[in-house]
N, C-alpha and C positions, 0 to 999 in steps of 0.2 A: 504493500500500500504506500509506504514511504517513497519507494523507488518510483512508483507511478506518479505521485505528486511532484517529485523533483523533476521528472521527465517533462511533465506538463508545464512546470514553471520555466524550465529551460526553453521549451518550445514557444511559450508565450513571450518570453523575453526576446528570443530570436525573431519572432514575428514582428514585434514592435520596433526592434532595431532595423529590420529590413524596411518596414513601412516608413520609419523616420528618414532613413537615407534615401529612399525612393522619392519622398516628398521634397527633400533638400535638392536632389538632382534635378527634379522637374522645375523647381523654382529657379535654380541656377541656369538651366537651359533657357528658360523664359526670360531671365534677366539679361543673359548674354546674346540673345537672338538679335537685337538691334546692332550690336557690334559685329556680329557675323554678317549681317546684311550689308553693313557699311564696307567691310573688308572685301566681300565678294563683288559688290557693285563697283568698287574702285578699280578692280582689275578687269572689268568688262568694257566692251565697246558700246557705243550708244545704240547700234543696231541690235545687239543682243539684249540690252536693257529694255528696248521697246517690245520685246517678246512677252514681257510681263511676269516671268518666273523669277521672283526676287531671291528665293531660297536655293536656286540651282547654282552649282559651281560654274565658273566661267568656262565656256566651251573653248575659247581662245584667249589665254591669259595675255594681258598687255600692261605695260607700265607707263604707257603714254598719258593716261589721266594723271598719274603722279607727277610726271614731268611738267604737264600743263599747270597743275595746281601749284607747284613750286615756283614756276616762272610766269604765272598769270594772276594778277589781282588788280583791281581798279579801286582807287580812292578818288572820289569826285570825277573829274574828267581826265585824270592822269592814270594810265595803266602801267604798272611796274610788276616786277617779280615779287611773289609773296615772301620770298626769303628775306628781303630787307625788313619787312614787318616782323618776321620771326625774330630777327636779331634785335629789333626794337624792344620786343618783350623780354629778351634775355638781358638787355641793358637796363630795363626797368626792374625786373624781378631781383636780380642778384644784389645790387646795392640796397634796394628796399628791404630785402630779407636780412642782409647782414646788419644794416643800421638798426632795424627794428629789434632784432634779436639781442644785439649788444645793449641797446638802451633798456630793453625789457629786463635783461639780466641785472643791469645796474640798479634799476628801480626796485626789482625784487630784493636785491641785496640791501639797499637802503631801508626799505620798508620792513625788513625783518631783523637786521643786525645793527642798524644805525638809526633806530627809531627816534623820532623827534615829536614835539608837541603838535598834535593835529595830524599825525601820520595816517590814522584811520580815515579821516575825512578826505585826505588826498587820495588814498586808495579807493574810497567809495566813489569819488568823482571820476577817477580813471575807469573804474568798473562801469559807471553809468555811461561813459563814452562808448563802451562796447555795444550798447543797445540803441544808439542813435541811428536811425535809418539813413541810408546813403542819400536819399532824395533831399533830406533836410539840409545837408551841408553843401549842396551843389552851388548855390548862388554865393554864399559867403566864401567858399573855397575858390571859386572863379575870380572873385574880387582880389583875394590875397595873391593868387598866382599872377594876376594882371599887374598888381603893384610891384611884385618881385621881378617881373619881366620874364617869367618862365612858363607863361600860358601857351598851350599848344606844343609843348616840348616834353621829351622824355624825363627831363629833370623835374618838371612839374608833377608828373605821375609818381615819381619816386617820393617826392615830398608828401603827396596826398596819401599814398599807401602807407608810408611811415607814420604819418599822423593818425591814420585810422587803425593801424595794427598795433600801435604801441600799448594800447589798453589791454589787448589780449595777451601780448607777450609778457607784460607786467603781471597779469593775473597768473599765467603759467609759472613764471619764475618765483613769484611771491609765495604761492602755495607750496612749491617745491622746497624753497629755502626755509620755510616756516619750521620744518622738522629737522633742519640741519643743526647739529650740536653747536649751541652758542659757546660752549666751553672752549672749543677749538679757536673760535674767533677771539675770545678773551685771552687765551694763552698766546696767540699771535700778537695781540696788542702789548702784552707784557714783554714779549721778546723784541718789541720795537717795530713791528710791522705796521705800515700805514694803511690808509683807506684802500688804495689801489693794490698795494702789496697783498693784502688779505684776499682781495677779490680775485686777482690773477693767479695766485699761488695756492689758495685753499679752496675757495668756492667754485671757481670756474672749472678746474680739472675734474671735479666730482659732478659736474652738471651735464654730462654727456646724454643721459636719457631725455632730460627735459629740453635740451638743445635740439635733439632730433625731432621731438614732438613739435616744437615751435617752428623749426625750419620747414617741416613738411606742411604744417597747417598754413603758414604764411605763403609758402611757394604756391600751393594749390589755389588759395583764394586770390592772390595777386595775379597769377597767370590766367585764371579763368574769368577775371573781372572784365565786364563789358561796359558797364555804366560809366565808370570814371574814365575809361579809355575813350569812349565816344563823346564825353562831355569836355574833357580837358586836353585832348590831343587831336591833331588834324594833319592831313596831308602825309608827308613823309615821316612824321613823328608818331603816327598811329601804331598801336600794338597789334598783335596777331589776331585777337578776337574781333577787332574792328575791321581789319582787312578781310577776314573770313566772311563777316557779314556783308561787306561791300562786294566781295566776289560773288556771293550767291545772288544778291539783289541786282548786280550789274548784268546778269545774263538776260538777254532779251530773245524772244522767239523760242528756239529749242533750248530746253534746260539741260545742261551738261551734268547730269546727276553723278556720273562717275568722277568727274573733276571735283565736284562739291564734296563728295564722300572722301576722296583722297585728301583734300585740303583740311577737312574736319579731323581726320585721323592724324595728320601732321600737327595740327594745333593741339591735339590731346596727347601726343607722344611724350612730351616732357613730364607731365604729371603721372602718366602711366609708368614711365621709367623710374621716377622717384619712388613710387609706391612699390614697384617690383624690387628695387635695390634696397630700400630702407623700410619697407613695410613692417617687417618683423621687429625692427628696432622701435618703430612707432608704437606698436602694441606694448612692447616692453617698457617704453617710456611712460605710457599711460598707466600701466600697472604699477610702476615704481612710484609715480606721483600719487596714486590712490592709496598705496600702502603707507607711504611716508607721511602724507598729509591728510 
């Protein structure tokens, strides 16, 4: 009797395990289906696309749509290669991520280890800035950029994303440093270490997990941003997302869906690569922050 109950229990557990994995696989396939359609369409000719079978693999594989997407994009009345706008995004994302991460680490360090009167109010105001909608800051930010003389330029976008992302980076580092042993900081002070000495030699070397989380989060949000790019950049200074939108909307008559799909994949490749390379470290960083703070 006992053996029968155990066998039934094992069979029941195996059934639910199979059902669970089957459900997960179905949802994963459903979720990845648009990406599959984008990839296959980007390697098809227009004549094959007109046949209407989106799920079919290309009968004749071609990289011509990719070459056209990389070398064809229109901004206003000027048509140039989309590669220049790709590098615009690189020049925007890299400095914005570096500056925002460093400033967020310094803010988190000050708000936890060098507390001053009113530090809670300062952190609350910075946290409040994280929830301000993008649309509210468009007009005042455009006026600031105009007065600084960097409106419509990549430098203006770096300033915008730094100002908007510093609240989030401060939140990440503040929560991470909150659980860092203050005794180490006090011991370093006794040994004569100064403000930046403690930061560079003690806190920053132990901040690997939260740095990865911050960099991935900032990179993804800044690279995929369209509203700020469309509002504060124009012409040759436009980022990749704006160029992609203009490429799709500039097509008249026959829609080149294969070129559009290829351009969209090119625009998404950097964020995909970031998650593929550093995705596991992102999860570890989140878990480290949740355990420590």
